[in-house]
Phi, psi and omega in degrees: 000139180283124182256076173214165182281138173292135175240172181303320178311316185289338184275349181286150176294153183306327185291341182249009182277067177224123191292340180281344179284136178231160180305327180291351170283355195234163173210167170279126172282165181307325180275009176093343179294144172279128184222156178288138182291330184262022184299328182290313177299314176296324179293318177298314177303322173297312179298314179302319181301316180291332179277342188298329180280345184252339184229172181280064178250144172250133178288352181253004182250159174290157177216165180252145183302329176298328174300322180290312183297315179300320179293316176297318174304318180299312186293320183285327173297318180292326185286318180299315175297324180292316178294324173296316176298320177295320181297325182285343180266000000 
């Protein structure tokens, strides 16, 4: 048996068990779920990271959201063309 005092950290859900996270980093979504306030920004950075290998993006430079949107549009257009070509054969 562990002989230590239970802390607030021990009571956190696994996804919140990071000592750097504070309650002010979170908010309630409309459905009541607790989510990070910066989830959209973090998501865009993740998408940008995946696109760096496919397009002329640098992971070390600033980027504009419009660059990400254009890259996604190009990928989806190519996927639609590939699907149409596959259906024709």
